C-alpha positions as semicolon CSV with decimal commas, in nm:
position;residue;x (nm);y (nm);z (nm)
1;M;16,286;6,965;6,208
2;R;16,236;7,262;5,978
3;V;15,951;7,486;6,095
4;V;15,745;7,764;5,943
5;F;15,578;7,959;6,224
6;M;15,245;8,140;6,177
7;G;15,123;8,376;6,449
8;T;15,028;8,735;6,516
9;P;14,950;8,863;6,871
10;D;15,138;8,861;7,202
11;F;14,999;8,515;7,283
12;A;15,206;8,361;7,002
13;V;15,542;8,518;7,093
14;P;15,641;8,270;7,371
15;S;15,578;7,981;7,129
16;L;15,810;8,134;6,870
17;R;16,075;8,200;7,133
18;A;16,044;7,845;7,267
19;L;16,122;7,709;6,919
20;L;16,433;7,926;6,894
21;K;16,546;7,847;7,250
22;N;16,524;7,476;7,174
23;Q;16,720;7,523;6,852
24;Y;16,448;7,441;6,603
25;E;16,522;7,561;6,252
26;V;16,263;7,833;6,194
27;A;16,274;7,882;5,817
28;A;16,031;8,174;5,820
29;V;15,763;8,352;6,019
30;V;15,423;8,434;5,870
31;T;15,209;8,703;6,034
32;Q;14,926;8,940;5,954
33;P;14,998;9,258;5,754
34;D;15,082;9,576;5,946
35;R;14,766;9,761;6,057
36;P;14,689;10,124;6,145
37;A;14,652;10,160;6,521
38;G;14,615;10,425;6,791
39;R;14,481;10,777;6,763
40;G;14,727;10,868;6,490
41;K;14,643;10,553;6,290
42;K;15,012;10,485;6,235
43;M;15,100;10,150;6,082
44;R;15,191;9,899;6,353
45;S;15,365;9,564;6,321
46;S;15,232;9,261;6,502
47;P;15,412;9,144;6,819
48;V;15,518;8,829;6,632
49;K;15,673;9,032;6,349
50;T;15,865;9,241;6,601
51;A;15,996;8,929;6,779
52;A;16,088;8,762;6,449
53;L;16,283;9,060;6,321
54;E;16,468;9,087;6,652
55;A;16,571;8,724;6,604
56;G;16,681;8,787;6,245
57;L;16,413;8,566;6,091
58;P;16,255;8,623;5,749
59;V;15,897;8,748;5,776
60;Y;15,610;8,709;5,530
61;Q;15,281;8,900;5,557
62;P;15,035;8,772;5,297
63;G;14,704;8,957;5,279
64;K;14,543;8,621;5,210
65;I;14,702;8,290;5,302
66;R;14,525;8,135;5,001
67;D;14,719;8,355;4,757
68;P;14,877;8,114;4,504
69;A;15,199;8,315;4,507
70;F;15,232;8,273;4,884
71;I;15,147;7,902;4,870
72;E;15,428;7,861;4,616
73;T;15,660;8,052;4,853
74;L;15,563;7,813;5,131
75;R;15,633;7,518;4,904
76;V;15,981;7,654;4,833
77;L;16,043;7,700;5,208
78;S;15,974;7,325;5,238
79;P;15,884;7,303;5,609
80;D;15,865;6,969;5,786
81;V;15,586;7,116;6,000
82;V;15,387;7,439;6,017
83;V;15,320;7,570;6,368
84;V;15,019;7,800;6,410
85;A;14,949;8,013;6,719
86;A;14,667;8,270;6,696
87;F;14,757;8,352;6,336
88;G;14,422;8,506;6,242
89;Q;14,355;8,341;5,905
90;I;14,202;8,004;5,815
91;L;14,454;7,772;5,649
92;P;14,334;7,606;5,327
93;A;14,369;7,232;5,269
94;G;14,658;7,296;5,032
95;V;14,861;7,439;5,321
96;L;14,738;7,192;5,583
97;N;14,847;6,896;5,371
98;M;15,177;7,037;5,248
99;P;15,426;6,963;5,531
100;P;15,517;6,598;5,600
101;Y;15,413;6,638;5,966
102;G;15,115;6,860;5,881
103;C;15,019;7,174;6,072
104;I;14,988;7,190;6,449
105;N;14,809;7,457;6,647
106;V;14,864;7,613;6,991
107;H;14,511;7,684;7,120
108;A;14,427;7,859;7,448
109;S;14,158;7,628;7,585
110;L;14,095;7,271;7,688
111;L;13,948;7,159;7,357
112;P;13,681;7,074;7,260
113;A;13,569;7,353;7,496
114;Y;13,597;7,710;7,368
115;R;13,677;7,657;7,004
116;G;13,708;7,987;6,819
117;A;13,864;8,332;6,831
118;A;13,832;8,445;7,195
119;P;13,877;8,141;7,423
120;I;14,057;8,321;7,708
121;H;13,815;8,614;7,729
122;R;13,510;8,389;7,711
123;A;13,637;8,150;7,978
124;V;13,692;8,432;8,229
125;I;13,368;8,613;8,139
126;N;13,177;8,287;8,187
127;G;13,325;8,239;8,534
128;E;13,520;7,924;8,454
129;T;13,758;7,805;8,726
130;E;13,983;7,619;8,482
131;T;14,111;7,652;8,129
132;G;14,433;7,543;7,960
133;V;14,631;7,496;7,641
134;T;14,582;7,234;7,372
135;I;14,833;7,139;7,103
136;M;14,637;6,983;6,820
137;Q;14,687;6,847;6,470
138;M;14,502;7,087;6,245
139;D;14,230;6,984;6,001
140;T;13,985;7,181;5,788
141;G;13,743;7,242;6,078
142;L;13,749;7,525;6,332
143;D;13,974;7,395;6,612
144;T;13,842;7,041;6,556
145;G;14,169;6,854;6,503
146;D;14,304;6,565;6,707
147;I;14,463;6,652;7,043
148;I;14,835;6,584;7,082
149;I;14,887;6,738;7,429
150;Q;14,679;6,949;7,662
151;E;14,731;7,082;8,012
152;A;14,496;7,262;8,251
153;V;14,550;7,595;8,429
154;A;14,340;7,723;8,721
155;I;14,153;8,055;8,694
156;G;14,138;8,233;9,031
157;P;13,827;8,430;9,135
158;D;14,013;8,762;9,094
159;D;14,223;8,674;8,790
160;T;14,189;8,910;8,495
161;V;14,199;8,792;8,137
162;G;14,546;8,950;8,112
163;M;14,679;8,734;8,395
164;V;14,533;8,417;8,246
165;H;14,657;8,510;7,898
166;D;15,016;8,543;8,018
167;R;15,010;8,206;8,196
168;L;14,860;8,032;7,895
169;A;15,103;8,195;7,651
170;A;15,402;8,070;7,851
171;L;15,250;7,723;7,884
172;G;15,181;7,718;7,511
173;G;15,551;7,747;7,435
174;E;15,637;7,464;7,675
175;L;15,371;7,229;7,540
176;L;15,460;7,310;7,179
177;V;15,817;7,190;7,227
178;R;15,698;6,875;7,404
179;A;15,456;6,801;7,121
180;L;15,720;6,849;6,853
181;E;15,957;6,615;7,039
182;Q;15,683;6,351;7,043
183;I;15,615;6,401;6,673
184;K;15,985;6,382;6,583
185;G;16,027;6,066;6,788
186;G;15,718;5,898;6,648
187;R;15,562;5,892;6,996
188;A;15,269;6,127;6,935
189;Q;14,930;5,962;6,977
190;P;14,669;6,221;6,876
191;I;14,324;6,174;7,031
192;P;14,005;6,274;6,843
193;Q;13,793;6,544;7,005
194;D;13,447;6,465;7,137
195;D;13,228;6,702;6,935
196;A;12,937;6,643;7,174
197;K;13,133;6,830;7,443
198;S;13,234;7,122;7,224
199;S;13,158;7,489;7,287
200;Y;13,232;7,804;7,090
201;A;13,421;8,122;7,184
202;P;13,319;8,387;6,929
203;M;13,515;8,703;6,870
204;L;13,428;8,987;7,109
205;T;13,189;9,258;6,991
206;R;13,132;9,611;7,117
207;G;12,814;9,483;7,276
208;D;13,013;9,243;7,495
209;E;13,177;9,544;7,662
210;I;12,853;9,701;7,789
211;I;12,764;9,629;8,152
212;D;12,401;9,527;8,191
213;W;12,332;9,621;8,552
214;R;12,025;9,396;8,552
215;R;12,257;9,095;8,566
216;D;12,373;8,950;8,897
217;A;12,678;9,090;9,077
218;R;12,895;8,782;9,023
219;S;12,835;8,784;8,647
220;I;12,923;9,153;8,628
221;K;13,246;9,094;8,819
222;N;13,336;8,814;8,576
223;Q;13,264;9,043;8,283
224;V;13,484;9,319;8,423
225;R;13,783;9,095;8,492
226;G;13,724;8,910;8,163
227;L;13,774;9,236;7,972
228;N;14,075;9,367;8,169
229;P;14,317;9,491;8,030
230;W;14,147;9,479;7,688
231;P;13,902;9,603;7,571
232;G;13,749;9,703;7,907
233;A;13,394;9,679;8,042
234;R;13,197;10,000;8,004
235;T;12,894;10,186;8,129
236;S;12,812;10,558;8,137
237;L;12,811;10,833;8,399
238;G;12,581;11,105;8,274
239;D;12,675;11,161;7,910
240;K;13,029;11,025;7,943
241;L;13,171;10,680;7,885
242;L;13,290;10,512;8,205
243;K;13,521;10,213;8,189
244;I;13,520;9,981;8,489
245;W;13,847;9,797;8,557
246;R;13,807;9,634;8,899
247;V;13,505;9,550;9,113
248;N;13,409;9,324;9,400
249;V;13,084;9,161;9,502
250;A;12,937;9,336;9,807
251;G;12,644;9,136;9,940
252;E;12,269;9,116;9,894
253;R;12,025;9,381;9,776
254;P;11,909;9,605;10,064
255;A;11,545;9,704;10,101
256;G;11,455;10,005;9,888
257;A;11,778;9,987;9,687
258;G;11,608;10,100;9,369
259;P;11,673;9,994;9,007
260;P;11,986;9,815;8,883
261;G;12,270;10,059;8,813
262;R;12,174;10,290;9,100
263;V;12,464;10,424;9,308
264;L;12,387;10,347;9,672
265;E;12,703;10,491;9,824
266;A;13,016;10,671;9,704
267;D;13,281;10,651;9,972
268;A;13,651;10,722;9,913
269;G;13,747;10,453;10,162
270;R;13,523;10,180;10,035
271;G;13,448;10,259;9,671
272;I;13,132;10,315;9,469
273;L;12,852;10,081;9,574
274;V;12,612;9,998;9,292
275;Q;12,289;9,798;9,285
276;T;12,270;9,511;9,033
277;G;11,989;9,278;8,935
278;R;12,092;9,054;9,223
279;G;12,337;9,172;9,485
280;M;12,567;9,474;9,489
281;I;12,899;9,566;9,331
282;I;13,174;9,786;9,473
283;I;13,364;9,965;9,197
284;E;13,729;9,989;9,301
285;E;13,904;10,106;8,981
286;L;13,751;10,304;8,695
287;Q;13,824;10,546;8,413
288;L;13,611;10,837;8,294
289;Q;13,615;10,926;7,926
290;G;13,922;11,135;7,846
291;K;14,090;11,058;8,181
292;K;14,338;10,804;8,315
293;S;14,239;10,494;8,507
294;M;14,236;10,550;8,883
295;D;14,119;10,392;9,205
296;A;13,781;10,493;9,348
297;A;13,930;10,725;9,612
298;Q;14,123;10,926;9,350
299;F;13,824;10,930;9,120
300;L;13,580;11,061;9,380
301;R;13,811;11,345;9,482
302;G;13,775;11,497;9,136
303;N;13,443;11,347;9,028
304;P;13,190;11,333;9,309
305;V;12,908;11,087;9,246
306;A;12,581;11,146;9,428
307;P;12,390;10,850;9,572
308;G;12,090;10,787;9,351
309;T;12,287;10,838;9,028
310;I;12,199;10,573;8,771
311;L;12,498;10,428;8,585
312;G;12,431;10,336;8,225
313;A;12,128;10,565;8,195
314;G;12,276;10,749;7,896
315;Q;12,458;10,450;7,756
316;T;12,480;10,384;7,388
317;G;12,653;10,106;7,205
318;G;12,567;9,825;6,976
319;D;12,660;9,477;6,876
320;D;12,896;9,588;6,601
């Protein structure tokens, strides 16, 4: 089976490597163009491009997948199937219908739940206890195609989005190979999705990063772990940005605790205790603007925080 692989971020790399490990003929890899990144804005290749070049595979980086010149290139490559894993562009009907076995997608959720761009982040932020990977036959809708295989993965109460991402990425590669074996053998029996049970996982915005201390403690914990290691939940301490990397729920609101966001206690042994809209949070790992991430004990040695301080009081940020 001759494959053209389309993918961009770290999530897609295990799927590409699974194809190579199982001796599939990968005719080419298609990924997003190099982008400026970091403080120096140097051009950076995608993780998939890096993995493909290491494996000696030809790489294509069309600015637009609909470009007639690229579609003609794809026709010349003559794939039996196109495999898509977090590619980052919508495939037109002309591409979807080109390969004899169509296009199949590795999606990081239990479809029809969490269709869209950020299924792993949204599942953790929403406090889900389970997610998974779906291999589906692509159609012209947004993650609406028939399901070939899917498998669930548990989300632990302290799992970060990074932990869940890595488990799902590895599982994606395993399920992809199983799905292709079924397709090759004529044993695949795709099942239509139930649109009535669908939900959407939109791309993250800057506004999603801001901690609203009026929310309950459990929701704030889910937000923090759902944005770790990227892009990070944030609040402010005085006039400086403060990223919060690890917290725990610390019980009910004491009498006279004051407004949400108020620091109740700052103890090197315990952490920074903060009032929320319902319950309390202990901040255990944090990062002040311009500094490295550190645990609460290290932080407080160089940055004392007085009880009564209101986190987020000087916070700015939008929904861009």
